[in-house]
N, C-alpha and C positions, 0 to 999 in steps of 0.2 A: 059467519061473523069474523071480522078482522080485528086483531088487537095490535096496538102500536106499543112497542117496548123499547126503552133506551138501554143500550148495551153499556153498562156502567164502566166496564174495563176499557172500552174503545171510544166512548163518547158518541156513538152512532145510534141512529134510530132504525129499528128493524120492524117491518110489518109482517105479520104472519097470521095465518088462518087459525082461529081459536076452535079447539075441539070440545065437543060436549063431554068426551071421555078423557078429560085432562085434569090435572091437579092445579092448573093455572089459577083458578078462582080461590084456592086455599092459601096462596102465597100472601103473607102479611104485607101490608103497605110499606112498613119500615122494618124489614126483616133483621132479626138477630139470629144467631145460631139456636138459641133456646126457643124463640118464637117459631122458627122454621120446624124444629124438631117436634114441638107441641102440635103445630098445624098438621104435620105429616102423620102424626098418630091417628088422626081422624080421617085420613084419606081413603076414599072409596071410588077413586077414578077408574079402577079396573077390578076384576074379580079376585086378584091375588090376596087381598086382605082377608078373604073368607077362610083361607087355609093356613095362612101364616100365623105364627104365635103372636107376633108383634111387628111393628114397623122398626126397621133397622136403619137409623139415620147416620150420617157421617160424623166423624170425630176429628178434632184437631183445632189448632188455634187460628185466629184471624190473620196471624202473621206467618203462617206456614209458607215455606218456600217451594214446596213441591206437593202435588196432589196425586194420589193413587186412586184410580177408579176401576172397580171391578164390575162384573156383570150384574150380580145379585148376591144377597146374603146366602150363606149355606146353612146347614142344619145347626151347627154350633152358634153361628151368629144369630139365627132366628131364636134359639133358646135363651141366649144371653142378652140379646138386644144391642149388641155392639158389633161394628164391622171388623172383619179380618181377625177373628179370635180362634178360628178353626184351623184346619190343615193349611189352607192358603195363607192365613195370617202368620202361621209359624214359618212358612217358606218366605214370606215377605220380610219378616223380622230377621231371618238369616241373611237374606240378600242385602237388606239395609245395613246390617252390621258389617258385612264384608265390604260394602261401599263406603263405610264410615259415616253413615247418615243416622242421626238420632231420630227414632220414630216420633218422638215428641215434637219434632220440627216439621212433621208432615201432616197432611190432612188426608184421611182415608175414608172412602165412601164407595157406594155402588150406584149404578145407574137405576136399577130397580130396587125398591125399598122393602119388598116383601119376598119371602122365600117361596119359589115355585118348585113343587116337588111332586113325586108320585111314590106311592107305597110299594115296597118290595119286601114282603114279609113284615118284620118289625121295623125295618129301616125306612127312612125318608130320603129318597134319592133325587138329586138335583135334576130339574127339567128346565130346558132352555126357555126363557121368556120370549114371547112373540113380539112382533113389531108394534102392535097396539098397546101391549103392556109397557113396552119401553117408551112409546110416545106419551102414554098417560103419566109416566114419572118424569118426563123431560123437564118440566118446570122446577122440580126439586133440584136436579143436578145443575141446572142453569143458575138457580138461586145460590147454591153452595159455591159454585165457581165465582160468582159475583161477590160473595161474602168474604172470601179470602183476599185481603188487601195486597199482600206482597207476593202473590203467586207468580213464580217464574217458570215453572214446568208442570205439565200435566202428563201423567203416565197412565195408559190404559193397561189393565191386567185382565184381559178377557179370556 
């Protein structure tokens, strides 16, 4: 099945093959940050929802100038339900402070919305998401990028 999507940022039309294992059908027709977050909470496009504590959706304002995108939530993010609150978040906060950027002016999120982990004793250790898990979450990150109106820069933190 082919879906036709308009790229809101560039005014272009993009055709792409629609996957059965994708969150695409969950994206609200007129998305807001709260409706996207609510829809993502019910996502079952891949198996990661079975082990994650909760969906960890992005945070920030519609007028953010920069977006930081990580690979996936970590243990602390999974437990708290917020992006970049664990060790990587503390490192990001330090880097933003040194660069003179107020984190409240940024949008932070992850490509994958559930924590993929493996048990090692009592600890939950990060396990890299595979391409099908990333592809399943792709509609979420695309919707988040389209949501942020004034976005000037996107930085990957993988």
